[in-house]
C-alpha positions in Angstrom: 10.1 29.3 -13.1 8.8 32.0 -10.7 9.4 32.0 -7.1 5.7 31.2 -6.3 5.9 28.3 -8.8 8.8 26.9 -7.0 7.1 27.2 -3.6 4.1 25.4 -5.0 6.1 22.6 -6.5 8.0 22.1 -3.3 4.8 22.1 -1.4 3.2 19.4 -3.6 6.3 17.3 -3.2 6.3 17.8 0.5 2.7 16.5 0.4 3.7 13.6 -1.6 6.6 12.8 0.8 4.2 13.2 3.7 1.7 10.7 2.3 4.4 8.2 1.3 6.1 8.2 4.7 2.8 8.2 6.7 1.5 5.2 4.7 4.5 3.2 5.4 4.2 4.0 9.1 0.7 2.9 9.1 1.4 -0.3 7.4 4.4 -1.0 9.8 6.8 -1.0 7.0 8.5 1.7 9.1 8.0 0.3 12.6 8.6 2.2 15.8 12.3 3.2 16.1 12.8 3.0 12.4 15.3 5.8 11.3 14.0 8.1 8.7 17.1 9.1 6.7 16.5 12.0 4.3 18.7 10.9 1.5 17.4 7.4 0.8 13.8 8.6 1.1 14.4 11.5 -1.3 16.1 9.1 -3.8 13.0 6.8 -3.5 10.7 9.5 -4.3 13.0 11.2 -6.9 13.1 14.5 -5.2 15.5 16.7 -3.1 15.7 16.4 0.6 13.9 19.7 1.2 10.3 18.5 0.8 11.2 15.3 2.7 12.5 17.3 5.6 9.3 19.4 5.6 7.2 16.1 5.5 9.1 14.7 8.5 8.7 17.9 10.4 4.9 17.7 9.8 4.9 14.1 11.0 6.8 15.1 14.1 4.0 17.7 14.9 1.5 14.9 14.7 3.5 12.7 17.1 4.4 10.1 14.6 8.0 11.0 14.4 10.6 12.0 17.2 14.0 13.5 17.0 16.9 12.4 19.0 20.4 14.0 19.4 23.0 12.4 17.3 20.5 10.0 15.8 17.9 12.1 13.8 14.4 11.3 13.0 12.8 8.0 14.0 9.3 6.7 13.9 7.9 7.3 17.4 6.9 4.7 19.9 3.2 4.4 20.0 2.8 4.6 23.8 5.6 4.3 26.2 3.4 3.6 29.3 1.6 0.8 27.5 4.9 -0.8 26.4 6.1 -0.7 30.0 3.0 -2.3 31.3 3.1 -5.0 28.5 6.7 -5.8 29.2 6.2 -6.0 33.0 3.2 -8.4 32.5 5.0 -10.5 29.8 8.0 -10.9 32.0 5.8 -12.4 34.9 3.7 -14.8 32.7 6.5 -15.8 30.3 8.8 -16.5 33.2 6.2 -18.8 34.7 5.5 -20.4 31.4 9.2 -21.1 30.9 9.6 -22.5 34.2 6.6 -24.8 33.9 7.8 -25.9 30.5 11.3 -26.7 31.6 10.7 -30.4 32.8 9.0 -31.0 29.4 11.6 -29.7 27.1 13.7 -32.4 25.3 17.4 -32.2 24.5 16.2 -31.7 20.8 14.0 -28.7 21.9 17.1 -27.1 23.6 19.2 -27.8 20.6 16.6 -26.0 18.5 16.7 -23.0 20.9 20.6 -23.0 20.7 20.4 -23.1 16.9 18.0 -20.0 16.9 20.2 -18.2 19.4 23.3 -18.8 17.2 21.5 -17.3 14.3 20.8 -14.3 16.5 24.5 -14.1 17.4 25.7 -14.1 13.7 23.0 -11.4 13.0 24.8 -9.0 15.4 27.5 -8.5 12.8 25.1 -6.8 10.4 22.3 -5.9 12.7 18.7 -6.0 11.5 16.3 -5.2 14.4 13.3 -6.7 12.6 15.1 -10.0 11.7 16.5 -10.1 15.2 13.0 -9.7 16.8 11.6 -12.5 14.7 14.3 -14.8 15.8 13.9 -13.7 19.3 10.2 -14.7 19.4 11.2 -18.0 17.8 13.7 -18.7 20.5 11.3 -17.9 23.4 8.5 -19.8 21.8 10.6 -22.9 21.9 10.9 -22.5 25.7 7.5 -21.6 26.6 5.1 -23.4 24.2 5.2 -26.8 26.1 3.7 -25.1 29.2 1.0 -27.4 30.5 -1.0 -24.5 31.9 -3.2 -23.2 29.0 -4.3 -20.1 30.9 -0.7 -19.0 31.3 0.2 -19.8 27.8 -2.8 -17.9 26.5 -1.6 -14.9 28.6 1.8 -15.2 27.0 0.4 -15.2 23.5 -1.7 -12.2 24.3 1.4 -10.4 25.7 3.4 -11.1 22.6 0.5 -9.9 20.4 0.3 -6.7 22.4 3.9 -6.1 21.7 3.7 -6.8 18.0 3.7 -3.2 17.1 6.3 -2.2 19.7 8.9 -4.9 19.9 11.2 -3.7 17.0 11.5 -0.3 18.8 13.6 -1.8 21.7 16.3 -3.2 19.6 16.1 -0.4 17.1 16.5 2.2 19.9 19.0 0.1 22.0 20.9 -2.1 19.5 23.5 -2.8 22.3 20.9 -4.6 24.3 20.8 -7.3 21.5 24.2 -8.5 22.5 23.2 -8.9 26.2 20.0 -10.6 25.1 21.8 -13.4 23.3 24.2 -14.0 26.3 21.1 -14.1 28.6 19.5 -16.6 26.2 22.5 -18.9 26.7 22.2 -18.7 30.5 18.5 -19.6 30.5 19.3 -22.6 28.3 22.0 -23.7 30.6 19.6 -23.4 33.7 17.0 -25.6 31.9 19.6 -28.2 30.6 21.2 -28.7 34.2 17.8 -29.0 35.9 18.1 -25.9 37.9 15.4 -24.9 40.5 12.1 -23.9 38.8 12.2 -20.6 40.7 15.6 -19.7 39.3 14.5 -20.5 35.8 11.4 -18.3 36.3 13.4 -15.4 37.7 16.0 -15.6 34.8 13.3 -15.5 32.2 11.5 -12.7 33.9 14.6 -10.5 34.6 15.7 -11.1 31.0 12.4 -9.5 29.8 12.6 -6.7 32.2 16.2 -5.9 31.5 15.3 -5.2 28.0 12.5 -2.8 29.2 14.9 -1.1 31.5 17.5 -0.7 28.8 14.9 1.0 26.6 13.7 3.4 29.3 17.3 4.2 30.2 18.0 5.2 26.7 14.8 7.3 26.3 15.3 8.9 29.8 19.1 9.1 30.5 18.5 12.0 32.9 16.4 9.8 35.1 18.7 6.8 35.2 21.0 6.9 38.2 23.2 4.2 36.7 23.4 2.2 33.5 20.5 -0.2 32.8 22.9 -3.2 32.9 23.6 -2.4 36.5 20.1 -1.7 37.6 17.7 -4.1 39.3 15.1 -5.3 36.9 12.3 -3.8 38.9 13.8 -0.4 39.4 12.1 1.7 36.6 8.5 2.8 37.1 6.0 3.6 34.3 5.9 7.3 33.2 4.1 9.5 35.8 1.3 10.2 33.4 0.3 6.4 33.7 0.5 6.1 37.5 -2.7 6.2 39.5 -3.1 9.1 41.9 -2.5 7.9 45.5 
C-alpha cells in the first residue's frame, strides 16, 4: 500500500470515528463528563487508536470535548454558566419545597428515601455516575413531591429538567462528591424525621445542592479556589465572569 493510500485510509477511518463519537454525544449516550478512552473506542470501531485520536482532536476544536491533566479526554460541559445559574436556582426552590413537604412526609416515605440512599451508598463501591444520578433524583423526589405549593413544585421540576443534560457531569467530574452527597442525604432525613425547624431543613437541602455546585467549580478551576470545596461556604463561588452583568 502506498503512503498516500495509507493517509487516505487513516483519514476515512478518522471521519468514521468522528461521526460515531459525535452521534453518541448528540444522543447523550456519552453525556457531559464522559471519559473518551481511546482503546475501547478503537476496539468498538475495529480500528487503531490513531484515527480515534484524530477524531477526538477534531471534536475538541469544535468545543465538544475537553482535555484534563491526568484524566484525558472528556465530553465537555455544555455551558458552565448556565449550570451554575440552574444549580443556584434549584437549591433555593428545592430547599423550599423540601421544607414545605416535611410535615406531610410519612414514616414510610422516609423509609423509602433511606432505601434509595442505601442503594446509592452501595453503588459507591463500583461507581456509575449515570446510575448514581438516577437514584439521586429518586431520593430527592421522595422529599419534595408532597410540596403543597404547586408553583414552587413546578419550579423544582423545571430545574431538574434544565439540569437533565448536565447532571451526570458533576459526579463524573467530581466522583468524590458522591460520598459526601450520600452522607448529607442521611442528615436531611434525620432533620425531617426529628421534626427540626423548617428553616433548618430548607437550608440543609439548599446547601446540599450548592455544595455539589461548589465541588464541581473547585475541580474545574482549582487555581481560583482558595480552599477545598468541602470547607467553603455554599454561596462563595460566583458564576464565570463572562456571565456576570456589567456594573
